[in-house]
PDB file as gemmi writes it, atoms N, CA and C in Angstrom:
CRYST1    1.000    1.000    1.000  90.00  90.00  90.00 P 1                      
ATOM      1  N   MET A   1      -1.941  19.959  -2.554  1.00  0.00           N  
ATOM      2  CA  MET A   1      -1.160  18.809  -2.950  1.00  0.00           C  
ATOM      3  C   MET A   1      -1.971  17.542  -2.704  1.00  0.00           C  
ATOM      4  N   SER A   2      -2.029  16.670  -3.695  1.00  0.00           N  
ATOM      5  CA  SER A   2      -2.804  15.452  -3.541  1.00  0.00           C  
ATOM      6  C   SER A   2      -2.033  14.428  -2.712  1.00  0.00           C  
ATOM      7  N   LYS A   3      -2.767  13.593  -2.035  1.00  0.00           N  
ATOM      8  CA  LYS A   3      -2.135  12.568  -1.217  1.00  0.00           C  
ATOM      9  C   LYS A   3      -1.701  11.414  -2.111  1.00  0.00           C  
ATOM     10  N   LYS A   4      -0.567  10.858  -1.812  1.00  0.00           N  
ATOM     11  CA  LYS A   4      -0.011   9.790  -2.624  1.00  0.00           C  
ATOM     12  C   LYS A   4      -0.333   8.433  -2.001  1.00  0.00           C  
ATOM     13  N   ASN A   5      -0.793   7.506  -2.839  1.00  0.00           N  
ATOM     14  CA  ASN A   5      -1.085   6.162  -2.374  1.00  0.00           C  
ATOM     15  C   ASN A   5       0.195   5.477  -1.906  1.00  0.00           C  
ATOM     16  N   VAL A   6       0.025   4.471  -1.063  1.00  0.00           N  
ATOM     17  CA  VAL A   6       1.138   3.691  -0.528  1.00  0.00           C  
ATOM     18  C   VAL A   6       1.099   2.320  -1.200  1.00  0.00           C  
ATOM     19  N   HIS A   7       2.202   1.920  -1.821  1.00  0.00           N  
ATOM     20  CA  HIS A   7       2.266   0.653  -2.541  1.00  0.00           C  
ATOM     21  C   HIS A   7       3.144  -0.342  -1.798  1.00  0.00           C  
ATOM     22  N   ILE A   8       2.707  -1.606  -1.786  1.00  0.00           N  
ATOM     23  CA  ILE A   8       3.495  -2.720  -1.255  1.00  0.00           C  
ATOM     24  C   ILE A   8       4.018  -3.461  -2.478  1.00  0.00           C  
ATOM     25  N   VAL A   9       5.340  -3.431  -2.681  1.00  0.00           N  
ATOM     26  CA  VAL A   9       5.915  -3.963  -3.913  1.00  0.00           C  
ATOM     27  C   VAL A   9       7.005  -5.000  -3.611  1.00  0.00           C  
ATOM     28  N   PRO A  10       7.167  -5.982  -4.524  1.00  0.00           N  
ATOM     29  CA  PRO A  10       8.196  -7.012  -4.306  1.00  0.00           C  
ATOM     30  C   PRO A  10       9.601  -6.481  -4.585  1.00  0.00           C  
ATOM     31  N   ARG A  11      10.556  -7.023  -3.865  1.00  0.00           N  
ATOM     32  CA  ARG A  11      11.977  -6.740  -4.061  1.00  0.00           C  
ATOM     33  C   ARG A  11      12.722  -8.071  -4.048  1.00  0.00           C  
ATOM     34  N   GLU A  12      13.942  -8.094  -4.526  1.00  0.00           N  
ATOM     35  CA  GLU A  12      14.731  -9.340  -4.561  1.00  0.00           C  
ATOM     36  C   GLU A  12      14.849  -9.979  -3.190  1.00  0.00           C  
ATOM     37  N   ASP A  13      15.032  -9.158  -2.162  1.00  0.00           N  
ATOM     38  CA  ASP A  13      15.275  -9.675  -0.819  1.00  0.00           C  
ATOM     39  C   ASP A  13      14.062  -9.570   0.096  1.00  0.00           C  
ATOM     40  N   GLY A  14      12.878  -9.338  -0.451  1.00  0.00           N  
ATOM     41  CA  GLY A  14      11.675  -9.246   0.376  1.00  0.00           C  
ATOM     42  C   GLY A  14      10.631  -8.337  -0.237  1.00  0.00           C  
ATOM     43  N   TRP A  15      10.118  -7.405   0.574  1.00  0.00           N  
ATOM     44  CA  TRP A  15       9.041  -6.514   0.154  1.00  0.00           C  
ATOM     45  C   TRP A  15       9.340  -5.090   0.616  1.00  0.00           C  
ATOM     46  N   ALA A  16       8.787  -4.124  -0.110  1.00  0.00           N  
ATOM     47  CA  ALA A  16       9.030  -2.730   0.235  1.00  0.00           C  
ATOM     48  C   ALA A  16       7.716  -1.955   0.295  1.00  0.00           C  
ATOM     49  N   VAL A  17       7.713  -0.916   1.110  1.00  0.00           N  
ATOM     50  CA  VAL A  17       6.629   0.060   1.160  1.00  0.00           C  
ATOM     51  C   VAL A  17       7.140   1.270   0.390  1.00  0.00           C  
ATOM     52  N   ARG A  18       6.342   1.721  -0.577  1.00  0.00           N  
ATOM     53  CA  ARG A  18       6.790   2.830  -1.433  1.00  0.00           C  
ATOM     54  C   ARG A  18       5.613   3.745  -1.729  1.00  0.00           C  
ATOM     55  N   ARG A  19       5.799   5.035  -1.516  1.00  0.00           N  
ATOM     56  CA  ARG A  19       4.761   6.006  -1.857  1.00  0.00           C  
ATOM     57  C   ARG A  19       4.739   6.217  -3.369  1.00  0.00           C  
ATOM     58  N   GLU A  20       3.563   6.471  -3.893  1.00  0.00           N  
ATOM     59  CA  GLU A  20       3.389   6.685  -5.317  1.00  0.00           C  
ATOM     60  C   GLU A  20       4.295   7.816  -5.812  1.00  0.00           C  
ATOM     61  N   HIS A  21       4.988   7.591  -6.908  1.00  0.00           N  
ATOM     62  CA  HIS A  21       5.880   8.549  -7.568  1.00  0.00           C  
ATOM     63  C   HIS A  21       7.132   8.891  -6.754  1.00  0.00           C  
ATOM     64  N   ALA A  22       7.429   8.110  -5.735  1.00  0.00           N  
ATOM     65  CA  ALA A  22       8.631   8.367  -4.920  1.00  0.00           C  
ATOM     66  C   ALA A  22       9.868   7.814  -5.630  1.00  0.00           C  
ATOM     67  N   ASP A  23      11.005   8.411  -5.355  1.00  0.00           N  
ATOM     68  CA  ASP A  23      12.261   7.948  -5.930  1.00  0.00           C  
ATOM     69  C   ASP A  23      12.845   6.768  -5.166  1.00  0.00           C  
ATOM     70  N   ARG A  24      12.502   6.667  -3.870  1.00  0.00           N  
ATOM     71  CA  ARG A  24      13.050   5.605  -3.032  1.00  0.00           C  
ATOM     72  C   ARG A  24      11.939   4.937  -2.233  1.00  0.00           C  
ATOM     73  N   ASP A  25      12.226   3.720  -1.779  1.00  0.00           N  
ATOM     74  CA  ASP A  25      11.297   2.997  -0.910  1.00  0.00           C  
ATOM     75  C   ASP A  25      11.262   3.648   0.464  1.00  0.00           C  
ATOM     76  N   SER A  26      10.101   3.591   1.111  1.00  0.00           N  
ATOM     77  CA  SER A  26       9.970   4.121   2.467  1.00  0.00           C  
ATOM     78  C   SER A  26      10.561   3.162   3.483  1.00  0.00           C  
ATOM     79  N   SER A  27      10.337   1.846   3.277  1.00  0.00           N  
ATOM     80  CA  SER A  27      10.872   0.842   4.190  1.00  0.00           C  
ATOM     81  C   SER A  27      10.953  -0.507   3.483  1.00  0.00           C  
ATOM     82  N   HIS A  28      11.787  -1.400   4.034  1.00  0.00           N  
ATOM     83  CA  HIS A  28      11.975  -2.754   3.495  1.00  0.00           C  
ATOM     84  C   HIS A  28      11.608  -3.767   4.575  1.00  0.00           C  
ATOM     85  N   HIS A  29      11.034  -4.915   4.130  1.00  0.00           N  
ATOM     86  CA  HIS A  29      10.581  -5.941   5.074  1.00  0.00           C  
ATOM     87  C   HIS A  29      10.874  -7.323   4.505  1.00  0.00           C  
ATOM     88  N   ARG A  30      11.104  -8.269   5.385  1.00  0.00           N  
ATOM     89  CA  ARG A  30      11.384  -9.651   4.953  1.00  0.00           C  
ATOM     90  C   ARG A  30      10.158 -10.328   4.387  1.00  0.00           C  
ATOM     91  N   THR A  31       8.975 -10.032   4.956  1.00  0.00           N  
ATOM     92  CA  THR A  31       7.753 -10.697   4.510  1.00  0.00           C  
ATOM     93  C   THR A  31       6.750  -9.689   3.959  1.00  0.00           C  
ATOM     94  N   GLN A  32       5.862 -10.178   3.104  1.00  0.00           N  
ATOM     95  CA  GLN A  32       4.820  -9.312   2.571  1.00  0.00           C  
ATOM     96  C   GLN A  32       3.882  -8.871   3.680  1.00  0.00           C  
ATOM     97  N   GLY A  33       3.611  -9.743   4.631  1.00  0.00           N  
ATOM     98  CA  GLY A  33       2.730  -9.400   5.747  1.00  0.00           C  
ATOM     99  C   GLY A  33       3.249  -8.229   6.565  1.00  0.00           C  
ATOM    100  N   ALA A  34       4.546  -8.229   6.826  1.00  0.00           N  
ATOM    101  CA  ALA A  34       5.139  -7.123   7.582  1.00  0.00           C  
ATOM    102  C   ALA A  34       5.065  -5.826   6.780  1.00  0.00           C  
ATOM    103  N   ALA A  35       5.291  -5.909   5.477  1.00  0.00           N  
ATOM    104  CA  ALA A  35       5.208  -4.720   4.621  1.00  0.00           C  
ATOM    105  C   ALA A  35       3.769  -4.196   4.560  1.00  0.00           C  
ATOM    106  N   ILE A  36       2.804  -5.100   4.489  1.00  0.00           N  
ATOM    107  CA  ILE A  36       1.399  -4.696   4.462  1.00  0.00           C  
ATOM    108  C   ILE A  36       1.021  -3.987   5.755  1.00  0.00           C  
ATOM    109  N   ASP A  37       1.449  -4.524   6.888  1.00  0.00           N  
ATOM    110  CA  ASP A  37       1.160  -3.886   8.180  1.00  0.00           C  
ATOM    111  C   ASP A  37       1.729  -2.463   8.226  1.00  0.00           C  
ATOM    112  N   ALA A  38       2.982  -2.307   7.784  1.00  0.00           N  
ATOM    113  CA  ALA A  38       3.612  -0.980   7.787  1.00  0.00           C  
ATOM    114  C   ALA A  38       2.917  -0.048   6.802  1.00  0.00           C  
ATOM    115  N   GLY A  39       2.570  -0.562   5.632  1.00  0.00           N  
ATOM    116  CA  GLY A  39       1.891   0.254   4.627  1.00  0.00           C  
ATOM    117  C   GLY A  39       0.505   0.686   5.066  1.00  0.00           C  
ATOM    118  N   ARG A  40      -0.220  -0.202   5.714  1.00  0.00           N  
ATOM    119  CA  ARG A  40      -1.560   0.151   6.217  1.00  0.00           C  
ATOM    120  C   ARG A  40      -1.477   1.230   7.291  1.00  0.00           C  
ATOM    121  N   GLU A  41      -0.498   1.135   8.149  1.00  0.00           N  
ATOM    122  CA  GLU A  41      -0.315   2.152   9.194  1.00  0.00           C  
ATOM    123  C   GLU A  41      -0.048   3.518   8.560  1.00  0.00           C  
ATOM    124  N   THR A  42       0.803   3.542   7.550  1.00  0.00           N  
ATOM    125  CA  THR A  42       1.094   4.800   6.844  1.00  0.00           C  
ATOM    126  C   THR A  42      -0.162   5.324   6.154  1.00  0.00           C  
ATOM    127  N   ALA A  43      -0.903   4.438   5.489  1.00  0.00           N  
ATOM    128  CA  ALA A  43      -2.120   4.855   4.782  1.00  0.00           C  
ATOM    129  C   ALA A  43      -3.171   5.387   5.756  1.00  0.00           C  
ATOM    130  N   ARG A  44      -3.301   4.766   6.910  1.00  0.00           N  
ATOM    131  CA  ARG A  44      -4.253   5.268   7.925  1.00  0.00           C  
ATOM    132  C   ARG A  44      -3.843   6.656   8.409  1.00  0.00           C  
ATOM    133  N   ARG A  45      -2.564   6.813   8.697  1.00  0.00           N  
ATOM    134  CA  ARG A  45      -2.060   8.087   9.201  1.00  0.00           C  
ATOM    135  C   ARG A  45      -2.230   9.206   8.165  1.00  0.00           C  
ATOM    136  N   GLU A  46      -1.992   8.892   6.895  1.00  0.00           N  
ATOM    137  CA  GLU A  46      -2.080   9.895   5.841  1.00  0.00           C  
ATOM    138  C   GLU A  46      -3.445   9.936   5.158  1.00  0.00           C  
ATOM    139  N   ARG A  47      -4.355   9.057   5.610  1.00  0.00           N  
ATOM    140  CA  ARG A  47      -5.724   9.000   5.083  1.00  0.00           C  
ATOM    141  C   ARG A  47      -5.722   8.864   3.563  1.00  0.00           C  
ATOM    142  N   THR A  48      -5.050   7.802   3.094  1.00  0.00           N  
ATOM    143  CA  THR A  48      -4.934   7.535   1.670  1.00  0.00           C  
ATOM    144  C   THR A  48      -5.180   6.051   1.409  1.00  0.00           C  
ATOM    145  N   GLU A  49      -4.747   5.534   0.289  1.00  0.00           N  
ATOM    146  CA  GLU A  49      -5.019   4.161  -0.090  1.00  0.00           C  
ATOM    147  C   GLU A  49      -3.740   3.334  -0.080  1.00  0.00           C  
ATOM    148  N   VAL A  50      -3.859   2.069   0.334  1.00  0.00           N  
ATOM    149  CA  VAL A  50      -2.738   1.135   0.248  1.00  0.00           C  
ATOM    150  C   VAL A  50      -3.030   0.200  -0.924  1.00  0.00           C  
ATOM    151  N   VAL A  51      -2.033   0.007  -1.790  1.00  0.00           N  
ATOM    152  CA  VAL A  51      -2.151  -0.841  -2.979  1.00  0.00           C  
ATOM    153  C   VAL A  51      -1.156  -1.979  -2.816  1.00  0.00           C  
ATOM    154  N   ILE A  52      -1.658  -3.209  -2.777  1.00  0.00           N  
ATOM    155  CA  ILE A  52      -0.822  -4.387  -2.532  1.00  0.00           C  
ATOM    156  C   ILE A  52      -0.581  -5.109  -3.858  1.00  0.00           C  
ATOM    157  N   HIS A  53       0.692  -5.298  -4.188  1.00  0.00           N  
ATOM    158  CA  HIS A  53       1.078  -5.978  -5.426  1.00  0.00           C  
ATOM    159  C   HIS A  53       1.467  -7.420  -5.117  1.00  0.00           C  
ATOM    160  N   ASP A  54       1.320  -8.306  -6.126  1.00  0.00           N  
ATOM    161  CA  ASP A  54       1.765  -9.686  -5.944  1.00  0.00           C  
ATOM    162  C   ASP A  54       3.231  -9.802  -6.344  1.00  0.00           C  
ATOM    163  N   ARG A  55       3.796 -10.997  -6.270  1.00  0.00           N  
ATOM    164  CA  ARG A  55       5.216 -11.208  -6.553  1.00  0.00           C  
ATOM    165  C   ARG A  55       5.562 -10.792  -7.993  1.00  0.00           C  
ATOM    166  N   GLY A  56       4.617 -10.879  -8.924  1.00  0.00           N  
ATOM    167  CA  GLY A  56       4.837 -10.486 -10.317  1.00  0.00           C  
ATOM    168  C   GLY A  56       4.686  -8.989 -10.560  1.00  0.00           C  
ATOM    169  N   GLY A  57       4.302  -8.236  -9.514  1.00  0.00           N  
ATOM    170  CA  GLY A  57       4.157  -6.797  -9.644  1.00  0.00           C  
ATOM    171  C   GLY A  57       2.744  -6.334  -9.984  1.00  0.00           C  
ATOM    172  N   ARG A  58       1.828  -7.275 -10.224  1.00  0.00           N  
ATOM    173  CA  ARG A  58       0.439  -6.918 -10.527  1.00  0.00           C  
ATOM    174  C   ARG A  58      -0.313  -6.557  -9.251  1.00  0.00           C  
ATOM    175  N   ILE A  59      -1.295  -5.676  -9.374  1.00  0.00           N  
ATOM    176  CA  ILE A  59      -2.087  -5.272  -8.209  1.00  0.00           C  
ATOM    177  C   ILE A  59      -2.949  -6.451  -7.762  1.00  0.00           C  
ATOM    178  N   ARG A  60      -2.814  -6.797  -6.498  1.00  0.00           N  
ATOM    179  CA  ARG A  60      -3.540  -7.912  -5.907  1.00  0.00           C  
ATOM    180  C   ARG A  60      -4.737  -7.449  -5.101  1.00  0.00           C  
ATOM    181  N   ASP A  61      -4.595  -6.293  -4.439  1.00  0.00           N  
ATOM    182  CA  ASP A  61      -5.633  -5.823  -3.525  1.00  0.00           C  
ATOM    183  C   ASP A  61      -5.433  -4.337  -3.253  1.00  0.00           C  
ATOM    184  N   LYS A  62      -6.500  -3.668  -2.815  1.00  0.00           N  
ATOM    185  CA  LYS A  62      -6.449  -2.256  -2.432  1.00  0.00           C  
ATOM    186  C   LYS A  62      -7.328  -2.053  -1.213  1.00  0.00           C  
ATOM    187  N   ASP A  63      -6.928  -1.140  -0.357  1.00  0.00           N  
ATOM    188  CA  ASP A  63      -7.746  -0.726   0.785  1.00  0.00           C  
ATOM    189  C   ASP A  63      -7.625   0.777   0.930  1.00  0.00           C  
ATOM    190  N   SER A  64      -8.761   1.442   1.118  1.00  0.00           N  
ATOM    191  CA  SER A  64      -8.773   2.893   1.239  1.00  0.00           C  
ATOM    192  C   SER A  64      -8.974   3.280   2.697  1.00  0.00           C  
ATOM    193  N   TYR A  65      -8.208   4.278   3.145  1.00  0.00           N  
ATOM    194  CA  TYR A  65      -8.308   4.769   4.514  1.00  0.00           C  
ATOM    195  C   TYR A  65      -8.606   6.257   4.553  1.00  0.00           C  
ATOM    196  N   GLY A  66      -9.041   6.819   3.423  1.00  0.00           N  
ATOM    197  CA  GLY A  66      -9.348   8.238   3.355  1.00  0.00           C  
ATOM    198  C   GLY A  66     -10.838   8.489   3.406  1.00  0.00           C  
ATOM    199  N   ASN A  67     -11.212   9.734   3.185  1.00  0.00           N  
ATOM    200  CA  ASN A  67     -12.616  10.107   3.129  1.00  0.00           C  
ATOM    201  C   ASN A  67     -13.100   9.974   1.698  1.00  0.00           C  
ATOM    202  N   ASP A  68     -13.732   8.877   1.385  1.00  0.00           N  
ATOM    203  CA  ASP A  68     -14.250   8.632   0.046  1.00  0.00           C  
ATOM    204  C   ASP A  68     -15.731   8.986   0.037  1.00  0.00           C  
ATOM    205  N   PRO A  69     -16.173   9.983  -0.759  1.00  0.00           N  
ATOM    206  CA  PRO A  69     -17.580  10.366  -0.763  1.00  0.00           C  
ATOM    207  C   PRO A  69     -18.486   9.285  -1.341  1.00  0.00           C  
ATOM    208  N   ASN A  70     -17.936   8.389  -2.156  1.00  0.00           N  
ATOM    209  CA  ASN A  70     -18.702   7.290  -2.749  1.00  0.00           C  
ATOM    210  C   ASN A  70     -17.968   5.981  -2.528  1.00  0.00           C  
ATOM    211  N   PRO A  71     -17.922   5.496  -1.299  1.00  0.00           N  
ATOM    212  CA  PRO A  71     -17.149   4.281  -1.041  1.00  0.00           C  
ATOM    213  C   PRO A  71     -17.774   3.061  -1.711  1.00  0.00           C  
ATOM    214  N   PRO A  72     -16.945   2.157  -2.236  1.00  0.00           N  
ATOM    215  CA  PRO A  72     -17.479   0.923  -2.823  1.00  0.00           C  
ATOM    216  C   PRO A  72     -17.967  -0.002  -1.727  1.00  0.00           C  
ATOM    217  N   ARG A  73     -18.832  -0.883  -2.107  1.00  0.00           N  
ATOM    218  CA  ARG A  73     -19.287  -1.886  -1.129  1.00  0.00           C  
ATOM    219  C   ARG A  73     -18.167  -2.897  -0.949  1.00  0.00           C  
ATOM    220  N   ASP A  74     -17.749  -3.074   0.261  1.00  0.00           N  
ATOM    221  CA  ASP A  74     -16.635  -3.962   0.578  1.00  0.00           C  
ATOM    222  C   ASP A  74     -17.120  -5.401   0.555  1.00  0.00           C  
ATOM    223  N   LYS A  75     -16.668  -6.170  -0.422  1.00  0.00           N  
ATOM    224  CA  LYS A  75     -17.090  -7.563  -0.542  1.00  0.00           C  
ATOM    225  C   LYS A  75     -16.075  -8.511   0.076  1.00  0.00           C  
ATOM    226  N   LYS A  76     -14.945  -7.976   0.563  1.00  0.00           N  
ATOM    227  CA  LYS A  76     -13.905  -8.820   1.158  1.00  0.00           C  
ATOM    228  C   LYS A  76     -14.174  -9.106   2.631  1.00  0.00           C  
ATOM    229  N   HIS A  77     -14.837  -8.196   3.330  1.00  0.00           N  
ATOM    230  CA  HIS A  77     -14.959  -8.309   4.787  1.00  0.00           C  
ATOM    231  C   HIS A  77     -16.393  -8.515   5.170  1.00  0.00           C  
TER     232      HIS A  77                                                      
END                                                                             
């Protein structure tokens, strides 16, 4: 079974952490920062990728926490 990425997505009342192809959100948060922290923790534990969306739903950023045989050069850090 393939590992599912963790997405940080906007909601009317804040932000949610949601696994890829899931029917429901994993957790809800008042701020995007809190949702990102929770999503990163899940991605680290499951050794997968966290995908951060902006308020419009577009992908803003990604971070990988798995074993990538060809990791990209990180230009953000």
